[in-house]
Backbone as ProteinMPNN parsed JSONL, in Angstrom:
{"seq_chain_A": "XXXXXXXXXXXXXXXXXXXXXXXXXXXXXXXXXXXXXXXXXXXXXXXXXXXXXXXXXXXXXXXXXXXXXXXXXXXXXXXXXXXXXXXXXXXXXXXXXXXXXXXXXXXXXXXXXXXXXXXXXXXXXXXXXXXXXXXXXXXX", "coords_chain_A": {"N_chain_A": [[1.723, 12.137, 27.414], [3.061, 13.971, 24.732], [2.011, 14.515, 21.404], [3.548, 15.276, 18.084], [2.507, 16.438, 14.949], [4.464, 15.77, 12.487], [4.413, 15.333, 9.46], [2.456, 14.433, 6.58], [1.279, 11.914, 4.121], [-0.641, 10.999, 1.369], [-1.429, 8.331, -0.697], [-2.703, 7.133, -3.853], [-4.192, 4.944, -5.929], [-5.597, 3.32, -8.556], [-7.79, 1.295, -10.822], [-8.124, 2.958, -13.139], [-5.782, 4.227, -13.643], [-2.551, 3.922, -14.893], [-0.655, 0.658, -14.65], [0.606, -0.079, -11.491], [1.351, 2.64, -11.016], [1.089, 5.482, -8.595], [-0.814, 8.341, -7.057], [0.406, 10.822, -5.665], [-0.091, 12.792, -2.445], [1.643, 15.308, -0.556], [1.413, 16.853, 1.726], [0.793, 20.05, 0.692], [2.021, 19.598, -2.089], [1.875, 17.69, -5.047], [2.535, 14.496, -6.276], [4.229, 11.854, -8.233], [4.345, 8.473, -8.097], [5.954, 5.461, -9.129], [6.652, 1.96, -10.373], [9.673, 0.946, -11.754], [10.04, 0.33, -15.135], [11.069, -2.266, -15.904], [10.007, -3.78, -13.649], [7.451, -3.817, -14.071], [6.152, -1.688, -14.033], [5.492, 1.785, -15.479], [7.244, 3.586, -14.948], [7.326, 6.144, -14.204], [7.712, 7.905, -12.472], [9.604, 8.127, -9.111], [10.214, 4.908, -7.325], [8.646, 3.533, -4.765], [10.917, 3.019, -2.66], [12.916, 4.709, -3.833], [11.24, 7.097, -3.293], [11.559, 7.1, -0.48], [14.461, 7.167, 0.268], [14.916, 9.568, -1.198], [13.841, 11.226, 0.765], [15.711, 10.855, 2.793], [17.88, 11.842, 1.818], [17.252, 14.228, 1.217], [16.945, 15.381, 3.636], [19.415, 14.935, 5.026], [20.825, 16.741, 3.406], [19.625, 19.207, 3.728], [19.565, 19.442, 6.599], [22.638, 19.471, 7.175], [23.213, 21.955, 5.817], [21.604, 23.94, 7.173], [23.077, 23.575, 9.673], [25.366, 24.416, 9.234], [25.259, 27.188, 8.28], [24.293, 28.035, 10.569], [26.464, 28.055, 12.219], [27.989, 30.004, 10.927], [29.561, 29.505, 8.724], [30.861, 29.722, 5.603], [28.635, 29.785, 2.962], [27.987, 26.755, 1.71], [28.001, 24.238, -0.754], [26.423, 20.998, -0.659], [26.227, 17.742, -1.281], [23.928, 14.732, -1.441], [24.219, 11.396, -1.705], [22.349, 8.699, -2.106], [21.903, 5.383, -1.547], [20.0, 2.276, -1.639], [20.392, -1.307, -0.775], [19.852, -4.692, -1.448], [21.259, -7.622, -0.051], [20.319, -10.674, -1.433], [20.958, -13.077, -1.015], [21.901, -13.359, 1.815], [19.744, -11.951, 2.867], [20.068, -9.479, 3.926], [19.361, -5.915, 4.282], [20.604, -2.635, 3.072], [21.632, 0.691, 3.581], [23.545, 3.161, 1.646], [25.178, 5.856, 2.17], [26.532, 8.704, 0.752], [28.102, 11.658, 1.24], [28.853, 14.665, -0.32], [31.157, 17.116, 0.048], [32.648, 20.658, 0.199], [36.078, 20.961, -0.774], [37.447, 22.834, 0.894], [36.693, 22.779, 3.212], [37.606, 22.677, 6.954], [39.175, 19.784, 8.485], [38.091, 19.654, 11.122], [35.67, 20.706, 10.624], [34.646, 19.071, 8.66], [34.348, 16.509, 10.061], [32.415, 17.402, 12.312], [30.335, 17.902, 10.464], [29.725, 15.271, 9.88], [29.357, 13.858, 11.907], [26.756, 15.087, 12.53], [25.177, 14.496, 10.481], [24.58, 11.907, 11.217], [22.815, 11.955, 12.934], [20.443, 13.269, 11.852], [16.97, 13.905, 11.435], [15.565, 12.02, 9.874], [17.237, 10.036, 9.369], [17.537, 8.861, 12.015], [14.97, 8.107, 12.215], [14.682, 6.046, 10.328], [16.945, 4.36, 10.987], [16.625, 3.749, 13.787], [14.043, 2.693, 13.713], [10.349, 3.022, 13.365], [7.378, 2.958, 14.727], [4.45, 1.322, 12.968], [1.239, 1.809, 12.577], [-1.637, 0.154, 11.324], [-4.693, 0.601, 9.904], [-7.706, -0.716, 8.566], [-10.236, 0.49, 6.447], [-13.637, 0.978, 5.121], [-14.608, 2.408, 2.169], [-16.712, 5.005, 1.313]], "CA_chain_A": [[2.353, 12.333, 26.212], [2.698, 15.102, 23.733], [2.419, 14.07, 19.924], [3.84, 16.407, 17.384], [2.276, 16.392, 13.829], [5.443, 16.027, 11.295], [4.328, 14.96, 7.912], [1.405, 13.502, 6.315], [1.165, 11.871, 2.597], [-1.608, 10.101, 1.049], [-1.299, 7.761, -2.086], [-3.785, 6.727, -4.39], [-4.13, 4.29, -7.182], [-6.568, 2.813, -8.99], [-7.838, 0.679, -12.403], [-8.169, 3.977, -14.205], [-4.229, 4.531, -13.602], [-1.121, 3.083, -15.413], [-0.199, -0.303, -13.539], [1.588, 0.47, -10.346], [1.222, 4.161, -10.364], [0.296, 5.845, -7.477], [-0.544, 9.702, -6.832], [0.709, 11.194, -4.224], [-0.269, 14.239, -1.929], [2.269, 15.249, 0.615], [1.036, 18.377, 2.307], [0.372, 20.767, -0.822], [2.495, 18.745, -3.269], [1.452, 16.586, -5.756], [4.014, 13.65, -6.796], [3.69, 10.356, -8.791], [5.207, 7.519, -7.722], [5.646, 4.27, -9.958], [7.784, 0.878, -10.46], [10.433, 0.766, -12.966], [9.38, -0.764, -16.303], [11.677, -3.885, -15.398], [9.367, -4.303, -12.435], [5.987, -3.993, -14.694], [5.355, -0.047, -13.982], [5.771, 2.501, -16.214], [8.469, 4.389, -14.716], [6.676, 7.586, -14.54], [8.17, 8.743, -11.279], [10.301, 7.449, -8.251], [9.52, 3.977, -7.006], [8.451, 4.046, -3.224], [12.172, 2.997, -2.118], [13.247, 5.984, -4.129], [10.908, 8.267, -2.476], [12.251, 6.981, 0.737], [15.781, 7.501, -0.247], [14.717, 11.17, -1.601], [13.524, 11.941, 2.042], [16.912, 10.619, 3.773], [19.095, 12.608, 1.112], [16.904, 15.927, 1.287], [16.925, 15.803, 5.306], [20.501, 15.096, 5.297], [21.57, 17.915, 2.935], [19.244, 20.422, 4.392], [20.258, 19.535, 8.056], [23.808, 19.961, 7.28], [23.386, 23.184, 5.281], [21.265, 24.602, 8.484], [24.028, 23.491, 10.685], [27.023, 25.25, 8.526], [25.025, 28.485, 8.262], [24.127, 28.55, 12.321], [27.95, 27.967, 12.54], [28.517, 30.904, 10.341], [30.589, 29.315, 7.824], [30.562, 30.165, 3.902], [27.713, 29.085, 2.354], [28.46, 25.558, 1.132], [27.034, 23.1, -1.42], [26.462, 19.638, -0.157], [25.804, 16.771, -2.365], [24.116, 13.652, -0.6], [23.766, 10.369, -2.545], [21.916, 7.388, -1.052], [21.714, 4.037, -2.27], [19.595, 1.397, -1.199], [20.912, -2.383, -1.486], [19.671, -5.849, -0.736], [21.782, -8.821, -0.132], [19.565, -11.439, -1.828], [21.371, -14.472, -0.217], [22.188, -13.165, 3.161], [18.439, -11.547, 3.234], [20.214, -8.481, 4.627], [19.232, -4.676, 3.459], [21.621, -1.588, 3.71], [21.531, 2.01, 2.748], [24.822, 3.627, 1.747], [25.198, 7.511, 1.906], [27.927, 9.514, 0.199], [28.11, 13.146, 1.109], [30.113, 15.362, -1.396], [31.423, 18.412, 0.473], [33.67, 21.264, -0.83], [37.311, 20.349, -0.115], [38.349, 23.519, 1.531], [36.297, 22.476, 4.725], [38.618, 21.806, 7.703], [39.058, 18.604, 9.163], [36.944, 19.87, 12.145], [34.178, 20.871, 10.011], [34.062, 17.704, 8.03], [34.052, 15.757, 11.114], [31.225, 17.748, 12.846], [28.994, 17.579, 9.558], [29.464, 13.71, 9.651], [28.469, 13.874, 13.334], [25.444, 15.636, 12.373], [24.533, 13.527, 9.651], [24.118, 10.685, 11.841], [21.819, 12.457, 13.802], [19.314, 13.838, 11.263], [15.752, 13.226, 11.607], [15.181, 11.035, 9.008], [18.156, 8.935, 9.668], [17.083, 8.488, 13.174], [13.659, 7.374, 12.153], [15.057, 4.66, 9.691], [17.882, 3.488, 11.919], [15.917, 3.324, 15.07], [12.677, 2.045, 13.436], [9.248, 3.645, 13.462], [6.126, 2.104, 14.624], [3.643, 1.693, 12.02], [-0.196, 1.181, 12.748], [-2.559, 0.344, 10.185], [-6.032, 0.928, 10.195], [-8.452, -0.623, 7.231], [-11.756, 0.994, 6.687], [-14.477, 1.204, 3.921], [-14.739, 3.645, 1.064], [-17.797, 5.359, 1.383]], "C_chain_A": [[2.101, 13.372, 25.253], [3.264, 14.577, 22.371], [2.463, 15.573, 19.218], [3.618, 15.994, 15.933], [3.568, 16.67, 12.901], [4.873, 16.221, 9.914], [3.169, 14.17, 7.754], [1.593, 13.125, 4.538], [0.15, 10.888, 2.23], [-1.503, 9.628, -0.477], [-2.483, 6.766, -2.435], [-3.5, 6.22, -5.619], [-5.382, 3.718, -7.544], [-6.71, 1.978, -10.505], [-7.901, 1.791, -13.468], [-6.653, 4.608, -14.648], [-3.438, 3.533, -14.381], [-0.729, 1.955, -14.265], [0.927, 0.222, -12.569], [1.756, 1.921, -10.083], [0.467, 4.649, -9.433], [0.531, 7.658, -7.563], [-0.436, 9.989, -5.781], [0.543, 12.584, -3.557], [0.813, 14.253, -0.715], [2.088, 16.84, 1.003], [0.247, 19.221, 0.967], [1.043, 20.186, -2.091], [1.872, 17.723, -3.871], [2.782, 15.596, -6.505], [3.342, 12.298, -7.482], [4.755, 9.476, -8.614], [5.083, 6.058, -8.767], [6.792, 3.255, -9.675], [8.28, 1.133, -11.817], [9.705, 0.14, -14.018], [9.938, -2.231, -16.092], [10.639, -4.55, -14.336], [7.831, -4.351, -12.821], [5.322, -2.577, -14.6], [5.688, 0.372, -15.194], [7.072, 3.536, -16.031], [8.444, 5.749, -14.782], [6.998, 8.481, -13.249], [8.791, 7.704, -10.168], [9.529, 6.281, -7.928], [9.425, 4.433, -5.584], [9.674, 3.833, -2.678], [12.803, 4.412, -2.772], [12.472, 7.363, -3.703], [11.397, 8.233, -0.771], [13.715, 7.623, 0.956], [15.931, 9.036, -0.279], [14.572, 11.905, -0.375], [14.948, 11.985, 2.847], [17.884, 11.423, 3.078], [18.577, 14.045, 1.278], [17.064, 16.335, 2.752], [18.339, 16.057, 5.408], [21.046, 16.54, 4.832], [21.094, 19.032, 3.44], [19.545, 20.632, 6.021], [21.219, 20.108, 7.954], [24.086, 21.143, 6.601], [22.702, 24.242, 6.633], [22.427, 24.679, 9.424], [25.169, 24.369, 10.442], [26.508, 26.6, 8.782], [24.763, 28.717, 9.607], [25.495, 28.683, 12.674], [28.629, 29.518, 11.801], [29.75, 30.728, 9.251], [30.038, 29.603, 6.326], [29.602, 29.418, 3.595], [28.319, 28.038, 1.258], [27.654, 24.854, 0.457], [27.303, 21.615, -1.034], [25.538, 18.584, -1.177], [25.241, 15.372, -1.58], [23.365, 12.725, -1.556], [23.603, 9.405, -1.862], [21.522, 6.379, -1.903], [21.02, 2.838, -1.201], [19.841, -0.279, -1.766], [20.146, -3.882, -0.725], [20.286, -6.897, -1.035], [20.756, -9.998, -0.295], [19.913, -12.696, -0.958], [21.539, -14.294, 1.145], [20.641, -12.463, 3.948], [18.791, -10.136, 4.018], [19.885, -6.951, 3.665], [20.138, -3.693, 4.016], [21.503, -0.339, 2.935], [23.098, 2.627, 2.973], [24.658, 5.223, 1.053], [26.35, 8.118, 1.868], [27.529, 10.895, 0.374], [29.515, 13.725, 0.667], [30.188, 16.707, -0.352], [32.512, 19.475, -0.234], [35.158, 20.822, 0.025], [38.097, 21.281, 0.72], [37.614, 23.544, 3.026], [37.633, 22.046, 5.462], [38.294, 20.461, 8.216], [38.017, 18.442, 10.124], [35.748, 19.806, 11.759], [33.492, 20.029, 9.466], [33.656, 16.67, 9.144], [32.638, 15.98, 11.997], [30.074, 17.198, 11.717], [28.809, 16.103, 9.519], [28.905, 13.265, 10.868], [27.108, 13.992, 12.948], [24.462, 14.76, 11.346], [24.05, 12.183, 10.043], [22.909, 10.93, 12.704], [20.556, 13.118, 13.122], [18.111, 13.122, 11.586], [15.343, 12.157, 11.275], [16.018, 9.814, 9.162], [17.582, 8.147, 10.937], [15.981, 7.607, 12.882], [13.796, 5.857, 11.239], [15.924, 3.887, 10.578], [16.988, 2.838, 13.339], [14.659, 2.624, 14.729], [11.452, 2.921, 13.777], [7.98, 2.641, 13.938], [5.243, 2.3, 13.617], [2.155, 1.029, 12.486], [-1.071, 1.366, 11.734], [-3.892, -0.267, 10.398], [-6.592, 0.353, 8.711], [-9.981, -0.044, 7.344], [-12.331, 0.974, 5.231], [-14.403, 2.556, 3.16], [-16.231, 3.776, 1.071], [-18.477, 5.344, -0.122]], "O_chain_A": [[0.937, 13.651, 24.965], [4.434, 14.283, 22.128], [1.839, 16.596, 19.501], [4.453, 15.195, 15.508], [3.72, 17.841, 12.552], [4.932, 17.315, 9.352], [2.835, 13.331, 8.591], [2.005, 13.996, 3.771], [0.143, 9.856, 2.901], [-1.495, 10.458, -1.385], [-3.042, 5.936, -1.718], [-2.729, 6.79, -6.391], [-6.252, 3.675, -6.674], [-5.76, 2.041, -11.286], [-7.724, 1.486, -14.648], [-6.406, 5.264, -15.66], [-3.781, 2.352, -14.429], [-0.517, 2.31, -13.106], [1.942, 0.83, -12.909], [2.249, 2.348, -9.039], [-0.725, 4.354, -9.348], [1.555, 8.225, -7.946], [-1.102, 9.504, -4.867], [1.057, 13.537, -4.142], [0.856, 13.287, 0.048], [2.677, 17.791, 0.49], [-0.807, 18.849, 0.452], [0.464, 20.384, -3.159], [1.32, 16.857, -3.192], [3.746, 16.039, -7.129], [2.213, 11.851, -7.278], [5.919, 9.711, -8.942], [3.946, 5.714, -9.091], [7.729, 3.532, -8.927], [7.598, 1.445, -12.793], [8.748, -0.583, -13.742], [9.209, -3.222, -16.13], [10.522, -5.772, -14.254], [7.016, -4.843, -12.04], [4.184, -2.336, -15.002], [6.141, -0.418, -16.023], [7.688, 4.107, -16.931], [9.315, 6.456, -15.29], [6.555, 9.619, -13.095], [8.515, 6.511, -10.292], [8.314, 6.334, -8.117], [9.962, 5.465, -5.18], [9.769, 4.717, -1.827], [13.187, 5.219, -1.926], [12.984, 8.48, -3.765], [11.534, 9.219, -0.047], [13.951, 8.502, 1.784], [16.763, 9.679, 0.361], [15.034, 13.042, -0.279], [15.291, 12.996, 3.461], [18.844, 11.756, 3.773], [19.367, 14.972, 1.458], [17.293, 17.505, 3.056], [18.701, 17.167, 5.799], [21.574, 17.347, 5.597], [21.889, 19.942, 3.675], [19.716, 21.721, 6.569], [21.243, 21.244, 8.426], [25.254, 21.519, 6.708], [23.337, 25.235, 6.987], [22.739, 25.757, 9.929], [25.808, 24.952, 11.318], [27.223, 27.298, 9.503], [25.07, 29.869, 9.913], [25.721, 29.531, 13.537], [29.687, 29.999, 12.207], [30.632, 31.548, 8.996], [28.84, 29.675, 6.055], [29.67, 28.247, 3.971], [28.943, 28.34, 0.241], [26.516, 24.719, 0.907], [28.437, 21.148, -1.14], [24.412, 18.757, -1.644], [26.16, 14.784, -1.01], [22.292, 12.984, -2.1], [24.438, 9.055, -1.027], [20.843, 6.568, -2.912], [21.521, 2.588, -0.105], [19.566, -0.574, -2.93], [19.98, -3.965, 0.492], [20.097, -7.357, -2.162], [20.271, -10.366, 0.776], [19.051, -13.221, -0.252], [21.254, -15.311, 1.778], [20.422, -12.439, 5.159], [17.9, -9.643, 4.709], [20.16, -6.921, 2.465], [20.487, -3.749, 5.195], [21.288, -0.358, 1.723], [23.725, 2.624, 4.032], [24.232, 5.617, -0.033], [27.146, 8.112, 2.807], [26.619, 11.326, -0.334], [30.675, 13.49, 1.005], [29.122, 17.236, -0.038], [33.179, 19.074, -1.188], [35.23, 20.45, 1.196], [39.153, 20.926, 1.243], [38.011, 24.321, 3.895], [38.521, 21.352, 4.967], [37.121, 20.108, 8.341], [37.214, 17.508, 10.148], [34.853, 19.121, 12.254], [32.267, 19.916, 9.502], [32.603, 16.046, 9.019], [31.897, 15.054, 12.327], [29.197, 16.364, 11.939], [27.723, 15.683, 9.12], [28.053, 12.377, 10.9], [26.344, 13.031, 13.039], [23.273, 14.477, 11.496], [23.295, 11.473, 9.379], [22.148, 10.038, 13.079], [19.652, 13.498, 13.867], [18.115, 11.947, 11.954], [14.824, 11.333, 12.028], [15.531, 8.686, 9.087], [17.224, 6.971, 10.869], [16.012, 6.435, 13.257], [13.153, 4.83, 11.456], [15.58, 2.747, 10.891], [16.843, 1.666, 13.686], [14.219, 1.893, 15.617], [11.714, 3.688, 14.704], [7.791, 1.574, 13.355], [5.135, 3.468, 13.243], [2.042, -0.176, 12.711], [-1.32, 2.47, 11.249], [-4.144, -1.35, 10.927], [-6.07, 0.824, 7.701], [-10.711, -0.21, 8.322], [-11.576, 0.954, 4.259], [-14.136, 3.633, 3.693], [-16.951, 2.8, 0.864], [-19.648, 5.692, -0.273]]}, "name": "protein", "num_of_chains": 1, "seq": "XXXXXXXXXXXXXXXXXXXXXXXXXXXXXXXXXXXXXXXXXXXXXXXXXXXXXXXXXXXXXXXXXXXXXXXXXXXXXXXXXXXXXXXXXXXXXXXXXXXXXXXXXXXXXXXXXXXXXXXXXXXXXXXXXXXXXXXXXXXX"}
């Protein structure tokens, strides 16, 4: 079995930070995550679900741009709007993704980009599920 490392993030919180704030390191980047004020947080950064959706939106936009450039298409602007909803009564969760593309793309180009969007790496990881293994260890 060959394992390829794709990404790593480390989240840290503590009693010296505002309630629910987490400082996140993703590679060489520093981010702040927090819960919205209505959830008891300080709304100092995206919520954890906001970060997940950000990854999906970014992956979709980047993948579609890469594909369009490889096809030699005129540089295009792509906007990806992603929303996570929970039907509390039915216990169902759903993600709605809206991709806005230039109107001058052909129907074939639009269809192909829609097909590619369904197979982006983050789309597949979310849709197919990814195993999560948890290890608990003592702080030194």
